[in-house]
ROVONU-546537 format. One record per residue (C-alpha): x, z, y; residue number from 1; residue in three letters. Coordinates in Angstrom, 3 decimals. Layout:
<guvo xx="X" zz="Z" yy="Y" pos="NUM" code="ala"/>
...
END
This chain:
<guvo xx="-18.761" zz="-8.813" yy="-8.107" pos="1" code="unk"/>
<guvo xx="-21.085" zz="-6.141" yy="-9.521" pos="2" code="unk"/>
<guvo xx="-21.827" zz="-4.093" yy="-6.419" pos="3" code="unk"/>
<guvo xx="-24.541" zz="-4.223" yy="-3.819" pos="4" code="unk"/>
<guvo xx="-22.874" zz="-3.709" yy="-0.443" pos="5" code="unk"/>
<guvo xx="-25.009" zz="-2.276" yy="2.386" pos="6" code="unk"/>
<guvo xx="-22.929" zz="-2.088" yy="5.618" pos="7" code="unk"/>
<guvo xx="-25.822" zz="-0.924" yy="7.857" pos="8" code="unk"/>
<guvo xx="-26.495" zz="1.993" yy="5.512" pos="9" code="unk"/>
<guvo xx="-22.799" zz="2.891" yy="5.541" pos="10" code="unk"/>
<guvo xx="-22.731" zz="2.893" yy="9.346" pos="11" code="unk"/>
<guvo xx="-25.835" zz="5.116" yy="9.284" pos="12" code="unk"/>
<guvo xx="-23.946" zz="7.574" yy="7.083" pos="13" code="unk"/>
<guvo xx="-20.972" zz="7.505" yy="9.430" pos="14" code="unk"/>
<guvo xx="-23.065" zz="7.930" yy="12.580" pos="15" code="unk"/>
<guvo xx="-25.008" zz="10.809" yy="11.027" pos="16" code="unk"/>
<guvo xx="-21.724" zz="12.542" yy="10.167" pos="17" code="unk"/>
<guvo xx="-20.759" zz="12.690" yy="13.842" pos="18" code="unk"/>
<guvo xx="-23.252" zz="15.475" yy="14.596" pos="19" code="unk"/>
<guvo xx="-22.648" zz="17.262" yy="11.288" pos="20" code="unk"/>
<guvo xx="-18.913" zz="16.754" yy="11.107" pos="21" code="unk"/>
<guvo xx="-17.324" zz="17.084" yy="7.688" pos="22" code="unk"/>
<guvo xx="-14.300" zz="19.007" yy="6.483" pos="23" code="unk"/>
<guvo xx="-11.790" zz="20.060" yy="9.116" pos="24" code="unk"/>
<guvo xx="-13.439" zz="17.891" yy="11.786" pos="25" code="unk"/>
<guvo xx="-15.997" zz="20.622" yy="12.476" pos="26" code="unk"/>
<guvo xx="-14.514" zz="21.667" yy="15.810" pos="27" code="unk"/>
<guvo xx="-11.745" zz="21.414" yy="18.384" pos="28" code="unk"/>
<guvo xx="-9.474" zz="18.420" yy="18.849" pos="29" code="unk"/>
<guvo xx="-10.177" zz="17.188" yy="15.341" pos="30" code="unk"/>
<guvo xx="-13.911" zz="17.011" yy="16.065" pos="31" code="unk"/>
<guvo xx="-13.364" zz="15.000" yy="19.240" pos="32" code="unk"/>
<guvo xx="-10.968" zz="12.644" yy="17.486" pos="33" code="unk"/>
<guvo xx="-13.406" zz="12.221" yy="14.592" pos="34" code="unk"/>
<guvo xx="-16.379" zz="11.239" yy="16.728" pos="35" code="unk"/>
<guvo xx="-14.469" zz="9.072" yy="19.192" pos="36" code="unk"/>
<guvo xx="-12.464" zz="7.240" yy="16.532" pos="37" code="unk"/>
<guvo xx="-15.612" zz="6.398" yy="14.542" pos="38" code="unk"/>
<guvo xx="-17.320" zz="5.085" yy="17.668" pos="39" code="unk"/>
<guvo xx="-14.286" zz="2.925" yy="18.424" pos="40" code="unk"/>
<guvo xx="-14.204" zz="1.675" yy="14.826" pos="41" code="unk"/>
<guvo xx="-17.860" zz="0.679" yy="14.877" pos="42" code="unk"/>
<guvo xx="-17.545" zz="-1.078" yy="18.225" pos="43" code="unk"/>
<guvo xx="-14.535" zz="-3.053" yy="16.982" pos="44" code="unk"/>
<guvo xx="-16.336" zz="-4.076" yy="13.794" pos="45" code="unk"/>
<guvo xx="-19.369" zz="-5.075" yy="15.831" pos="46" code="unk"/>
<guvo xx="-17.181" zz="-7.142" yy="18.161" pos="47" code="unk"/>
<guvo xx="-15.550" zz="-8.803" yy="15.145" pos="48" code="unk"/>
<guvo xx="-18.936" zz="-10.116" yy="14.041" pos="49" code="unk"/>
<guvo xx="-19.126" zz="-12.247" yy="17.198" pos="50" code="unk"/>
<guvo xx="-15.759" zz="-13.998" yy="16.912" pos="51" code="unk"/>
<guvo xx="-14.118" zz="-16.410" yy="14.511" pos="52" code="unk"/>
<guvo xx="-11.011" zz="-16.059" yy="12.360" pos="53" code="unk"/>
<guvo xx="-8.741" zz="-16.718" yy="15.343" pos="54" code="unk"/>
<guvo xx="-9.193" zz="-13.138" yy="16.567" pos="55" code="unk"/>
<guvo xx="-11.236" zz="-11.397" yy="13.874" pos="56" code="unk"/>
<guvo xx="-8.239" zz="-9.851" yy="11.993" pos="57" code="unk"/>
<guvo xx="-7.155" zz="-8.005" yy="15.140" pos="58" code="unk"/>
<guvo xx="-10.530" zz="-6.392" yy="15.644" pos="59" code="unk"/>
<guvo xx="-11.111" zz="-5.585" yy="11.975" pos="60" code="unk"/>
<guvo xx="-7.651" zz="-4.102" yy="11.450" pos="61" code="unk"/>
<guvo xx="-7.759" zz="-1.921" yy="14.560" pos="62" code="unk"/>
<guvo xx="-11.296" zz="-0.857" yy="13.650" pos="63" code="unk"/>
<guvo xx="-9.947" zz="0.260" yy="10.276" pos="64" code="unk"/>
<guvo xx="-6.984" zz="1.946" yy="11.965" pos="65" code="unk"/>
<guvo xx="-9.291" zz="4.025" yy="14.152" pos="66" code="unk"/>
<guvo xx="-11.436" zz="4.894" yy="11.141" pos="67" code="unk"/>
<guvo xx="-8.220" zz="6.119" yy="9.513" pos="68" code="unk"/>
<guvo xx="-7.853" zz="8.648" yy="12.318" pos="69" code="unk"/>
<guvo xx="-11.333" zz="9.941" yy="11.570" pos="70" code="unk"/>
<guvo xx="-10.454" zz="10.213" yy="7.874" pos="71" code="unk"/>
<guvo xx="-7.337" zz="12.222" yy="8.726" pos="72" code="unk"/>
<guvo xx="-9.263" zz="14.467" yy="11.132" pos="73" code="unk"/>
<guvo xx="-11.775" zz="15.352" yy="8.403" pos="74" code="unk"/>
<guvo xx="-9.253" zz="15.806" yy="5.571" pos="75" code="unk"/>
<guvo xx="-9.099" zz="19.368" yy="4.275" pos="76" code="unk"/>
<guvo xx="-5.614" zz="18.804" yy="2.852" pos="77" code="unk"/>
<guvo xx="-4.078" zz="17.886" yy="6.242" pos="78" code="unk"/>
<guvo xx="-3.204" zz="21.113" yy="8.016" pos="79" code="unk"/>
<guvo xx="-1.509" zz="21.907" yy="11.298" pos="80" code="unk"/>
<guvo xx="-0.743" zz="18.680" yy="13.167" pos="81" code="unk"/>
<guvo xx="-0.450" zz="16.542" yy="10.035" pos="82" code="unk"/>
<guvo xx="-3.857" zz="15.016" yy="10.770" pos="83" code="unk"/>
<guvo xx="-2.625" zz="13.507" yy="14.046" pos="84" code="unk"/>
<guvo xx="-1.463" zz="10.014" yy="13.085" pos="85" code="unk"/>
<guvo xx="1.270" zz="8.227" yy="15.012" pos="86" code="unk"/>
<guvo xx="2.523" zz="4.645" yy="14.626" pos="87" code="unk"/>
<guvo xx="1.499" zz="2.162" yy="11.946" pos="88" code="unk"/>
<guvo xx="3.835" zz="3.209" yy="9.129" pos="89" code="unk"/>
<guvo xx="3.663" zz="-0.295" yy="7.626" pos="90" code="unk"/>
<guvo xx="5.513" zz="-3.491" yy="8.524" pos="91" code="unk"/>
<guvo xx="5.147" zz="-7.201" yy="7.843" pos="92" code="unk"/>
<guvo xx="7.785" zz="-9.920" yy="8.022" pos="93" code="unk"/>
<guvo xx="8.656" zz="-13.270" yy="6.514" pos="94" code="unk"/>
<guvo xx="6.047" zz="-15.207" yy="8.459" pos="95" code="unk"/>
<guvo xx="8.197" zz="-18.327" yy="8.052" pos="96" code="unk"/>
<guvo xx="7.518" zz="-18.164" yy="4.304" pos="97" code="unk"/>
<guvo xx="4.445" zz="-19.433" yy="2.501" pos="98" code="unk"/>
<guvo xx="1.381" zz="-17.406" yy="3.476" pos="99" code="unk"/>
<guvo xx="1.213" zz="-15.763" yy="0.037" pos="100" code="unk"/>
<guvo xx="4.860" zz="-14.648" yy="0.302" pos="101" code="unk"/>
<guvo xx="4.617" zz="-12.709" yy="3.572" pos="102" code="unk"/>
<guvo xx="6.540" zz="-9.479" yy="3.019" pos="103" code="unk"/>
<guvo xx="5.052" zz="-6.016" yy="3.437" pos="104" code="unk"/>
<guvo xx="7.127" zz="-2.839" yy="3.670" pos="105" code="unk"/>
<guvo xx="6.304" zz="0.764" yy="4.547" pos="106" code="unk"/>
<guvo xx="7.981" zz="3.691" yy="6.217" pos="107" code="unk"/>
<guvo xx="9.495" zz="6.255" yy="3.814" pos="108" code="unk"/>
<guvo xx="7.382" zz="8.932" yy="2.163" pos="109" code="unk"/>
<guvo xx="6.947" zz="12.036" yy="4.298" pos="110" code="unk"/>
<guvo xx="6.879" zz="10.262" yy="7.659" pos="111" code="unk"/>
<guvo xx="3.960" zz="10.454" yy="10.097" pos="112" code="unk"/>
<guvo xx="2.875" zz="6.814" yy="10.283" pos="113" code="unk"/>
<guvo xx="-0.800" zz="6.171" yy="9.594" pos="114" code="unk"/>
<guvo xx="-0.226" zz="4.156" yy="6.422" pos="115" code="unk"/>
<guvo xx="2.166" zz="6.697" yy="4.926" pos="116" code="unk"/>
<guvo xx="0.154" zz="9.801" yy="5.827" pos="117" code="unk"/>
<guvo xx="-3.125" zz="8.372" yy="4.539" pos="118" code="unk"/>
<guvo xx="-1.492" zz="6.943" yy="1.413" pos="119" code="unk"/>
<guvo xx="-0.107" zz="10.343" yy="0.484" pos="120" code="unk"/>
<guvo xx="-3.474" zz="11.959" yy="1.221" pos="121" code="unk"/>
<guvo xx="-5.205" zz="9.504" yy="-1.144" pos="122" code="unk"/>
<guvo xx="-2.593" zz="9.535" yy="-3.906" pos="123" code="unk"/>
<guvo xx="-1.533" zz="5.984" yy="-3.120" pos="124" code="unk"/>
<guvo xx="2.119" zz="4.886" yy="-3.293" pos="125" code="unk"/>
<guvo xx="4.416" zz="3.879" yy="-0.443" pos="126" code="unk"/>
<guvo xx="7.583" zz="1.925" yy="-1.113" pos="127" code="unk"/>
<guvo xx="9.844" zz="2.145" yy="1.927" pos="128" code="unk"/>
<guvo xx="12.073" zz="-0.575" yy="3.302" pos="129" code="unk"/>
<guvo xx="14.084" zz="-1.454" yy="0.196" pos="130" code="unk"/>
<guvo xx="11.162" zz="-2.714" yy="-1.883" pos="131" code="unk"/>
<guvo xx="9.360" zz="-5.898" yy="-0.890" pos="132" code="unk"/>
<guvo xx="5.689" zz="-6.319" yy="-1.730" pos="133" code="unk"/>
<guvo xx="4.312" zz="-9.825" yy="-1.243" pos="134" code="unk"/>
<guvo xx="0.979" zz="-10.310" yy="0.488" pos="135" code="unk"/>
<guvo xx="-0.390" zz="-12.100" yy="-2.567" pos="136" code="unk"/>
<guvo xx="0.267" zz="-9.084" yy="-4.794" pos="137" code="unk"/>
<guvo xx="-1.806" zz="-6.783" yy="-2.598" pos="138" code="unk"/>
<guvo xx="-4.421" zz="-9.462" yy="-1.909" pos="139" code="unk"/>
<guvo xx="-5.076" zz="-9.769" yy="-5.648" pos="140" code="unk"/>
<guvo xx="-5.769" zz="-6.028" yy="-6.014" pos="141" code="unk"/>
<guvo xx="-8.961" zz="-6.289" yy="-3.943" pos="142" code="unk"/>
<guvo xx="-12.213" zz="-6.841" yy="-5.886" pos="143" code="unk"/>
<guvo xx="-13.412" zz="-8.998" yy="-2.993" pos="144" code="unk"/>
<guvo xx="-10.674" zz="-11.538" yy="-3.746" pos="145" code="unk"/>
<guvo xx="-11.347" zz="-12.080" yy="-7.442" pos="146" code="unk"/>
<guvo xx="-12.591" zz="-15.618" yy="-6.763" pos="147" code="unk"/>
<guvo xx="-10.127" zz="-16.399" yy="-3.968" pos="148" code="unk"/>
<guvo xx="-6.545" zz="-16.755" yy="-5.267" pos="149" code="unk"/>
<guvo xx="-3.847" zz="-17.734" yy="-2.806" pos="150" code="unk"/>
<guvo xx="-1.721" zz="-19.660" yy="-5.327" pos="151" code="unk"/>
<guvo xx="-1.816" zz="-20.837" yy="-8.938" pos="152" code="unk"/>
<guvo xx="0.651" zz="-18.126" yy="-9.974" pos="153" code="unk"/>
<guvo xx="-0.133" zz="-15.506" yy="-12.601" pos="154" code="unk"/>
<guvo xx="-2.496" zz="-12.898" yy="-11.173" pos="155" code="unk"/>
<guvo xx="-3.315" zz="-9.248" yy="-11.843" pos="156" code="unk"/>
<guvo xx="-6.761" zz="-8.427" yy="-10.460" pos="157" code="unk"/>
<guvo xx="-9.026" zz="-5.341" yy="-10.735" pos="158" code="unk"/>
<guvo xx="-10.763" zz="-4.681" yy="-14.044" pos="159" code="unk"/>
<guvo xx="-14.338" zz="-3.488" yy="-13.791" pos="160" code="unk"/>
<guvo xx="-15.097" zz="-0.293" yy="-15.735" pos="161" code="unk"/>
<guvo xx="-18.786" zz="-0.203" yy="-16.563" pos="162" code="unk"/>
<guvo xx="-20.466" zz="3.194" yy="-16.905" pos="163" code="unk"/>
<guvo xx="-23.696" zz="1.713" yy="-18.286" pos="164" code="unk"/>
<guvo xx="-22.883" zz="2.494" yy="-21.918" pos="165" code="unk"/>
<guvo xx="-21.432" zz="5.976" yy="-21.385" pos="166" code="unk"/>
<guvo xx="-23.578" zz="8.537" yy="-23.161" pos="167" code="unk"/>
<guvo xx="-23.253" zz="12.255" yy="-23.789" pos="168" code="unk"/>
<guvo xx="-22.248" zz="12.508" yy="-27.457" pos="169" code="unk"/>
<guvo xx="-21.216" zz="16.043" yy="-28.362" pos="170" code="unk"/>
<guvo xx="-17.636" zz="16.329" yy="-29.611" pos="171" code="unk"/>
<guvo xx="-17.152" zz="12.600" yy="-30.209" pos="172" code="unk"/>
<guvo xx="-13.386" zz="12.053" yy="-29.923" pos="173" code="unk"/>
<guvo xx="-13.539" zz="8.751" yy="-28.024" pos="174" code="unk"/>
<guvo xx="-14.662" zz="7.550" yy="-24.592" pos="175" code="unk"/>
<guvo xx="-15.968" zz="3.984" yy="-24.824" pos="176" code="unk"/>
<guvo xx="-15.834" zz="1.805" yy="-21.706" pos="177" code="unk"/>
<guvo xx="-16.908" zz="-1.797" yy="-21.280" pos="178" code="unk"/>
<guvo xx="-14.011" zz="-3.342" yy="-19.360" pos="179" code="unk"/>
<guvo xx="-14.767" zz="-6.510" yy="-17.424" pos="180" code="unk"/>
<guvo xx="-12.951" zz="-9.264" yy="-15.511" pos="181" code="unk"/>
<guvo xx="-10.132" zz="-9.516" yy="-18.056" pos="182" code="unk"/>
<guvo xx="-8.439" zz="-12.717" yy="-17.006" pos="183" code="unk"/>
<guvo xx="-8.826" zz="-15.988" yy="-18.837" pos="184" code="unk"/>
<guvo xx="-5.217" zz="-16.237" yy="-19.960" pos="185" code="unk"/>
<guvo xx="-5.504" zz="-12.922" yy="-21.830" pos="186" code="unk"/>
<guvo xx="-8.828" zz="-13.818" yy="-23.417" pos="187" code="unk"/>
<guvo xx="-7.497" zz="-17.223" yy="-24.483" pos="188" code="unk"/>
<guvo xx="-4.375" zz="-15.666" yy="-26.019" pos="189" code="unk"/>
<guvo xx="-6.689" zz="-13.487" yy="-28.098" pos="190" code="unk"/>
<guvo xx="-4.044" zz="-11.072" yy="-29.388" pos="191" code="unk"/>
<guvo xx="-3.328" zz="-7.362" yy="-29.012" pos="192" code="unk"/>
<guvo xx="0.184" zz="-8.256" yy="-27.856" pos="193" code="unk"/>
<guvo xx="-1.186" zz="-10.290" yy="-24.942" pos="194" code="unk"/>
<guvo xx="-3.629" zz="-7.509" yy="-24.080" pos="195" code="unk"/>
<guvo xx="-0.923" zz="-4.825" yy="-24.146" pos="196" code="unk"/>
<guvo xx="1.456" zz="-6.876" yy="-22.000" pos="197" code="unk"/>
<guvo xx="-1.327" zz="-7.470" yy="-19.492" pos="198" code="unk"/>
<guvo xx="-2.382" zz="-3.815" yy="-19.343" pos="199" code="unk"/>
<guvo xx="1.164" zz="-2.671" yy="-18.599" pos="200" code="unk"/>
<guvo xx="0.349" zz="-3.452" yy="-14.974" pos="201" code="unk"/>
<guvo xx="-2.660" zz="-1.098" yy="-15.021" pos="202" code="unk"/>
<guvo xx="-1.447" zz="2.530" yy="-15.031" pos="203" code="unk"/>
<guvo xx="-4.935" zz="3.954" yy="-15.459" pos="204" code="unk"/>
<guvo xx="-5.520" zz="2.049" yy="-18.692" pos="205" code="unk"/>
<guvo xx="-2.411" zz="3.442" yy="-20.384" pos="206" code="unk"/>
<guvo xx="-2.764" zz="5.128" yy="-23.747" pos="207" code="unk"/>
<guvo xx="-5.966" zz="3.510" yy="-24.888" pos="208" code="unk"/>
<guvo xx="-6.828" zz="4.288" yy="-28.491" pos="209" code="unk"/>
<guvo xx="-8.501" zz="1.110" yy="-29.704" pos="210" code="unk"/>
<guvo xx="-10.857" zz="-1.749" yy="-28.834" pos="211" code="unk"/>
<guvo xx="-13.686" zz="-3.743" yy="-30.391" pos="212" code="unk"/>
<guvo xx="-12.294" zz="-6.188" yy="-32.976" pos="213" code="unk"/>
<guvo xx="-13.495" zz="-9.499" yy="-34.334" pos="214" code="unk"/>
<guvo xx="-13.192" zz="-8.271" yy="-37.893" pos="215" code="unk"/>
<guvo xx="-12.160" zz="-5.194" yy="-39.848" pos="216" code="unk"/>
<guvo xx="-8.486" zz="-4.212" yy="-40.029" pos="217" code="unk"/>
<guvo xx="-5.792" zz="-2.766" yy="-37.800" pos="218" code="unk"/>
<guvo xx="-4.384" zz="-6.204" yy="-37.026" pos="219" code="unk"/>
<guvo xx="-7.679" zz="-7.860" yy="-36.119" pos="220" code="unk"/>
<guvo xx="-7.935" zz="-9.583" yy="-32.744" pos="221" code="unk"/>
<guvo xx="-9.833" zz="-8.192" yy="-29.726" pos="222" code="unk"/>
<guvo xx="-13.501" zz="-9.168" yy="-29.695" pos="223" code="unk"/>
<guvo xx="-13.850" zz="-10.498" yy="-26.151" pos="224" code="unk"/>
<guvo xx="-17.150" zz="-11.568" yy="-24.645" pos="225" code="unk"/>
<guvo xx="-17.188" zz="-14.157" yy="-21.875" pos="226" code="unk"/>
<guvo xx="-18.914" zz="-13.108" yy="-18.658" pos="227" code="unk"/>
<guvo xx="-18.055" zz="-16.374" yy="-16.868" pos="228" code="unk"/>
<guvo xx="-15.565" zz="-19.183" yy="-17.547" pos="229" code="unk"/>
<guvo xx="-12.564" zz="-17.386" yy="-16.027" pos="230" code="unk"/>
<guvo xx="-12.840" zz="-13.841" yy="-17.401" pos="231" code="unk"/>
<guvo xx="-14.122" zz="-11.716" yy="-20.257" pos="232" code="unk"/>
<guvo xx="-15.287" zz="-8.261" yy="-21.342" pos="233" code="unk"/>
<guvo xx="-13.884" zz="-5.983" yy="-23.992" pos="234" code="unk"/>
<guvo xx="-15.191" zz="-2.691" yy="-25.332" pos="235" code="unk"/>
<guvo xx="-12.247" zz="-0.251" yy="-25.200" pos="236" code="unk"/>
<guvo xx="-11.755" zz="3.343" yy="-26.355" pos="237" code="unk"/>
<guvo xx="-9.768" zz="6.292" yy="-24.998" pos="238" code="unk"/>
<guvo xx="-9.399" zz="9.776" yy="-26.506" pos="239" code="unk"/>
<guvo xx="-11.503" zz="12.571" yy="-25.072" pos="240" code="unk"/>
<guvo xx="-10.264" zz="16.169" yy="-24.769" pos="241" code="unk"/>
<guvo xx="-11.298" zz="18.382" yy="-27.705" pos="242" code="unk"/>
<guvo xx="-14.936" zz="19.485" yy="-27.664" pos="243" code="unk"/>
<guvo xx="-15.727" zz="17.422" yy="-24.556" pos="244" code="unk"/>
<guvo xx="-18.732" zz="15.201" yy="-25.082" pos="245" code="unk"/>
<guvo xx="-21.297" zz="15.405" yy="-22.274" pos="246" code="unk"/>
<guvo xx="-21.944" zz="12.416" yy="-20.021" pos="247" code="unk"/>
<guvo xx="-20.488" zz="14.371" yy="-17.096" pos="248" code="unk"/>
<guvo xx="-17.276" zz="15.066" yy="-19.031" pos="249" code="unk"/>
<guvo xx="-16.998" zz="11.415" yy="-20.020" pos="250" code="unk"/>
<guvo xx="-17.496" zz="10.248" yy="-16.453" pos="251" code="unk"/>
<guvo xx="-14.890" zz="12.769" yy="-15.303" pos="252" code="unk"/>
<guvo xx="-12.428" zz="11.329" yy="-17.831" pos="253" code="unk"/>
<guvo xx="-13.151" zz="7.817" yy="-16.594" pos="254" code="unk"/>
<guvo xx="-12.761" zz="8.923" yy="-12.963" pos="255" code="unk"/>
<guvo xx="-9.279" zz="10.245" yy="-13.740" pos="256" code="unk"/>
<guvo xx="-8.293" zz="6.823" yy="-15.107" pos="257" code="unk"/>
<guvo xx="-9.851" zz="4.601" yy="-12.430" pos="258" code="unk"/>
<guvo xx="-10.540" zz="4.446" yy="-8.724" pos="259" code="unk"/>
<guvo xx="-13.908" zz="4.262" yy="-6.998" pos="260" code="unk"/>
<guvo xx="-14.882" zz="1.151" yy="-5.066" pos="261" code="unk"/>
<guvo xx="-18.302" zz="1.027" yy="-3.375" pos="262" code="unk"/>
<guvo xx="-19.964" zz="3.174" yy="-6.024" pos="263" code="unk"/>
<guvo xx="-18.280" zz="1.510" yy="-9.023" pos="264" code="unk"/>
<guvo xx="-15.103" zz="2.222" yy="-10.993" pos="265" code="unk"/>
<guvo xx="-12.153" zz="-0.136" yy="-11.439" pos="266" code="unk"/>
<guvo xx="-8.790" zz="-0.165" yy="-13.150" pos="267" code="unk"/>
<guvo xx="-6.491" zz="-1.406" yy="-10.380" pos="268" code="unk"/>
<guvo xx="-3.127" zz="-3.088" yy="-11.012" pos="269" code="unk"/>
<guvo xx="0.104" zz="-1.652" yy="-9.664" pos="270" code="unk"/>
<guvo xx="2.234" zz="-3.971" yy="-7.517" pos="271" code="unk"/>
<guvo xx="5.974" zz="-4.615" yy="-7.408" pos="272" code="unk"/>
<guvo xx="6.748" zz="-2.172" yy="-10.190" pos="273" code="unk"/>
<guvo xx="5.274" zz="0.811" yy="-8.333" pos="274" code="unk"/>
<guvo xx="4.301" zz="3.745" yy="-10.570" pos="275" code="unk"/>
<guvo xx="0.702" zz="3.866" yy="-9.336" pos="276" code="unk"/>
<guvo xx="-1.933" zz="1.490" yy="-8.134" pos="277" code="unk"/>
<guvo xx="-2.810" zz="1.327" yy="-4.445" pos="278" code="unk"/>
<guvo xx="-5.919" zz="3.115" yy="-3.291" pos="279" code="unk"/>
<guvo xx="-8.313" zz="0.260" yy="-2.385" pos="280" code="unk"/>
<guvo xx="-8.610" zz="1.433" yy="1.228" pos="281" code="unk"/>
<guvo xx="-4.813" zz="1.215" yy="1.564" pos="282" code="unk"/>
<guvo xx="-4.756" zz="-2.217" yy="-0.078" pos="283" code="unk"/>
<guvo xx="-7.221" zz="-3.422" yy="2.552" pos="284" code="unk"/>
<guvo xx="-5.081" zz="-1.728" yy="5.204" pos="285" code="unk"/>
<guvo xx="-1.893" zz="-3.540" yy="4.131" pos="286" code="unk"/>
<guvo xx="-3.570" zz="-6.945" yy="3.911" pos="287" code="unk"/>
<guvo xx="-5.369" zz="-6.656" yy="7.247" pos="288" code="unk"/>
<guvo xx="-2.251" zz="-5.340" yy="8.960" pos="289" code="unk"/>
<guvo xx="-0.300" zz="-8.407" yy="7.823" pos="290" code="unk"/>
<guvo xx="-3.065" zz="-10.773" yy="8.959" pos="291" code="unk"/>
<guvo xx="-3.465" zz="-9.063" yy="12.326" pos="292" code="unk"/>
<guvo xx="0.258" zz="-9.118" yy="13.069" pos="293" code="unk"/>
<guvo xx="0.430" zz="-12.789" yy="12.141" pos="294" code="unk"/>
<guvo xx="-2.525" zz="-13.617" yy="14.396" pos="295" code="unk"/>
<guvo xx="-1.170" zz="-11.517" yy="17.265" pos="296" code="unk"/>
<guvo xx="2.513" zz="-12.426" yy="17.287" pos="297" code="unk"/>
<guvo xx="2.548" zz="-15.847" yy="15.607" pos="298" code="unk"/>
<guvo xx="-0.638" zz="-17.466" yy="16.937" pos="299" code="unk"/>
<guvo xx="0.477" zz="-21.042" yy="16.278" pos="300" code="unk"/>
<guvo xx="1.233" zz="-20.274" yy="12.616" pos="301" code="unk"/>
<guvo xx="-2.027" zz="-18.393" yy="12.309" pos="302" code="unk"/>
<guvo xx="-3.910" zz="-21.399" yy="13.681" pos="303" code="unk"/>
<guvo xx="-2.318" zz="-23.549" yy="10.984" pos="304" code="unk"/>
<guvo xx="-3.298" zz="-21.113" yy="8.210" pos="305" code="unk"/>
<guvo xx="-6.969" zz="-20.995" yy="9.280" pos="306" code="unk"/>
<guvo xx="-7.323" zz="-24.755" yy="9.823" pos="307" code="unk"/>
<guvo xx="-9.880" zz="-25.795" yy="7.181" pos="308" code="unk"/>
<guvo xx="-8.810" zz="-29.428" yy="7.567" pos="309" code="unk"/>
<guvo xx="-5.215" zz="-28.732" yy="6.600" pos="310" code="unk"/>
<guvo xx="-4.713" zz="-25.352" yy="4.937" pos="311" code="unk"/>
<guvo xx="-5.650" zz="-24.342" yy="1.386" pos="312" code="unk"/>
<guvo xx="-5.659" zz="-20.738" yy="2.602" pos="313" code="unk"/>
<guvo xx="-8.270" zz="-21.248" yy="5.328" pos="314" code="unk"/>
<guvo xx="-11.375" zz="-20.569" yy="3.232" pos="315" code="unk"/>
<guvo xx="-9.902" zz="-17.534" yy="1.383" pos="316" code="unk"/>
<guvo xx="-8.911" zz="-16.089" yy="4.780" pos="317" code="unk"/>
<guvo xx="-12.405" zz="-16.665" yy="6.148" pos="318" code="unk"/>
<guvo xx="-13.945" zz="-14.989" yy="3.103" pos="319" code="unk"/>
<guvo xx="-11.699" zz="-11.921" yy="3.128" pos="320" code="unk"/>
<guvo xx="-12.413" zz="-11.321" yy="6.807" pos="321" code="unk"/>
<guvo xx="-16.159" zz="-11.660" yy="6.196" pos="322" code="unk"/>
<guvo xx="-16.020" zz="-9.282" yy="3.270" pos="323" code="unk"/>
<guvo xx="-13.814" zz="-6.814" yy="5.139" pos="324" code="unk"/>
<guvo xx="-16.650" zz="-6.275" yy="7.614" pos="325" code="unk"/>
<guvo xx="-19.068" zz="-5.675" yy="4.729" pos="326" code="unk"/>
<guvo xx="-16.951" zz="-3.613" yy="2.331" pos="327" code="unk"/>
<guvo xx="-14.915" zz="-1.441" yy="4.678" pos="328" code="unk"/>
<guvo xx="-17.748" zz="0.610" yy="6.219" pos="329" code="unk"/>
<guvo xx="-18.715" zz="1.674" yy="2.675" pos="330" code="unk"/>
<guvo xx="-15.118" zz="2.505" yy="1.704" pos="331" code="unk"/>
<guvo xx="-14.579" zz="4.425" yy="4.941" pos="332" code="unk"/>
<guvo xx="-17.729" zz="6.508" yy="4.454" pos="333" code="unk"/>
<guvo xx="-16.885" zz="7.193" yy="0.798" pos="334" code="unk"/>
<guvo xx="-13.301" zz="8.155" yy="1.665" pos="335" code="unk"/>
<guvo xx="-14.396" zz="10.584" yy="4.364" pos="336" code="unk"/>
<guvo xx="-16.712" zz="12.311" yy="1.897" pos="337" code="unk"/>
<guvo xx="-13.875" zz="12.422" yy="-0.644" pos="338" code="unk"/>
<guvo xx="-11.212" zz="13.976" yy="1.589" pos="339" code="unk"/>
<guvo xx="-13.602" zz="16.349" yy="3.364" pos="340" code="unk"/>
<guvo xx="-14.760" zz="18.051" yy="0.154" pos="341" code="unk"/>
<guvo xx="-11.538" zz="18.425" yy="-1.839" pos="342" code="unk"/>
<guvo xx="-10.875" zz="22.039" yy="-2.836" pos="343" code="unk"/>
END
């Protein structure tokens, strides 16, 4: 992880926004929903801090759900009654399967459920009832879970896009990005073929122009650098628009290819053959929904999954719930600012 998460500061931002309400939450019913929903969200997160994993997913998920109502109330693109969210819009089943194989489905596009409405607002895909997305697939899209796999199966996890080396170079045709957390199997393979096959799951990385090579020549191998034993970095290049060379223009190009997560940029993988990657807030939403429904309606199974003496999933579950309480206030505050200022 490369970010410094500051939940108290994020809650300060959110509380300050309640007297200077953003976007369309400036008055009327939307203003009341905005302030009340944020208060409910904070109280639920605060309550979650005082309980263990037996009940924590319920409080964290419903805290996020109420924050979603505040996001919708502030969104400038939601007009009329479209901001008023009803029902969950997402479903989980297959609790008799292995924990990693729990099935997640959504309502169809255009419906009013919270997950669908917010996904469409944020440019995040929904997949309806005919496509099955496994919990593990969504779990692996969260930067918080990079070190906490659910199984030994092949993973596709977020790729960090460093902005440290981006400079304003007038009219240079290429944007150079240091891409991190490229998985060990790709680095070990060491070929362009392996890299290209891997990046097929990352829509934002499509169409790259070139990468740093170990030696001269079009067929030379990628020049990876190890950041830790399980992942590597690679300097990669994408074409810039003609006569675009300032730092701001380069960052804008990178922003169009990646998604923001707590002040940093990532290439996120798409799941289940979907055309786009999930917005990270919606990935958290899907995972926490599945965990909360399991805890609420299948308490005996949930107790088995969180038993550290008998379940290999117990520690990853503990960690994701801890990190949800840290990461989500930042993502919620950032998302409100995003949707409240869109033209």
